[in-house]
C-alpha positions, 0 to 999 in steps of 0.5 A: 400350576406355575405362574411366570416366574422371571419378573417375580423372581426378579423382584424377590432377589432385589427384596432378599437381604445381601447376606441372604444372597451371599449365603453358604454353598451347600453342604461340604460333600467331605463333611460328615452329616449329624445323623441327630437332627438339630433341635427346634422346627422345620417348616416346609412350603407345600401345595395341594398337589398329590405329587408332594403327598408323602409328606401328608403320610409321613405327618400322619404315620407319625415318621417325622418323629420316627426320624428325630424330627420333634416339630415339623410344620408343613406350611399350605398355600394355595399359590406359586408366588406366595410360597416362593415369596416365603422361601425367599424371605425366609419363612421357609426352610424348604419348598416344594415346587417344580424343577424349572420354577427351582431353575428361576430361582437360582437363576435370579440369585436366591440361595437355594438347593435341589436335594431331593426328587420327589416325583414326576409327571408321566401322564398326569399332564398330556396334550389332548385333541379330539379324533380330527388330531392324530400327531403333533404334526396335525397341530399346525394352524389349529388353536391350541388351549394352554395357561401360559407361563406353566408346566402346560407351556413346557410340555407344549413348547417341548412337544411343538419342537421336538417335532421341528415346530415352534409356538408360531405354527398354532394358534394359542388360545390362552386359558386356565388349565382347569378351563382348557379341557372343558374347552376342548369338550365344547368344541371350541378348541380342537386340541388342549393342555391340561393335567389332571383330574381335568384329563380324566374329566375330559375322556370321561365326558367325550370318547373322541378325546384321547392323550396325543402327547404326555410329560412321560415322553421325556420323565422328568420334563414335568418334575418336582424337587424339594429345595432348601435354603443355603443357610438351612443346608449349612446350620440344620443338615441334621434336619435336612438328613431326617426329611429325607429319610421321612419321605423315603419313609413315608413312599414305603409305607404308601407302596405297602398300603397304597389305598390307606396312602392315597386316602390320606394324601387325597384329604390333605389336598381337599379331594375325593380319593375317587376322583385322584386314582388316574392321577395318582397312576400318572405320577410316579413318586422317587424313592431314597434309592431311586435319588440315589442314582437319579441326582448323580445320574440321568437327572443331572446329566439330561434331564435337567438340560431338557427342563432348562431348554424347555423352560427358556423356550416358555420364557420362563427362564432367563439366565443360564444355571447347572447341575452344579449350581443348584443340586445337592446329593450329599443328603440322599448319599448319606441317609440308608 
């Protein structure tokens, strides 16, 4: 889902004006965040991934207006590079991106902060194999199909490292994640790394195909966050707070009427809900209450380091970043 970002972010950072690069830091911890949103629009970038789906629920159910936001514009993008460029140039106020993508932005000097953990992949990203492969150790010397520079790359290299191996121990077969499962089914490779709905398709077409290693082995390794530009955090904190409240309200609505919520999300991402049920089951959405714990707890103390190490191992991150640089928990703390 994510392209190789190192060079891309270097270019974006050079293109961002000096004033933007020097934008103010996170909202002051001792400042009172307005409970009434500032006037004006709020533009949020999104891609057709169900992990971002609660924004669509919020829109469909009128929850933005319930929380005082008069004009939330959900701007759709087809590719990561476009949403990243729009955020960097100030065309967006916020964006939904993978955690390792946010790290790449901050490492490149782009002034954004994580204000909300949206979702983590549990079984929606996985290494799959036929019956002859029963463990990660069995990957040694075998061909593995995966998309380089993506979440699949991160998951594979994390699994290898956890088993004392590296990519040098396998035969990489680079290809899009959308094609990797098909290559496994066709017998062109014995192992593939991909994500939903391709996992479900592969296992439905060949009963010998199984999940070998999932993102749920380290919850948060494959995760998505809401990032907001520092300038917006300073100038429109009330809007940011209202957006977080809207996400939580949408998730409560979704939990109360999951079939209805899934139908809204499936329509928004352009899929039939019947084709996404397994994918939905493999994703865990994070509530406001869970964010209050996660952003000052395990996500900061453990998951962040795991994602950073995996991103570096996959050559998606070229410099160190810290939770203190990247995470602003003040909004989830203030939200009721």
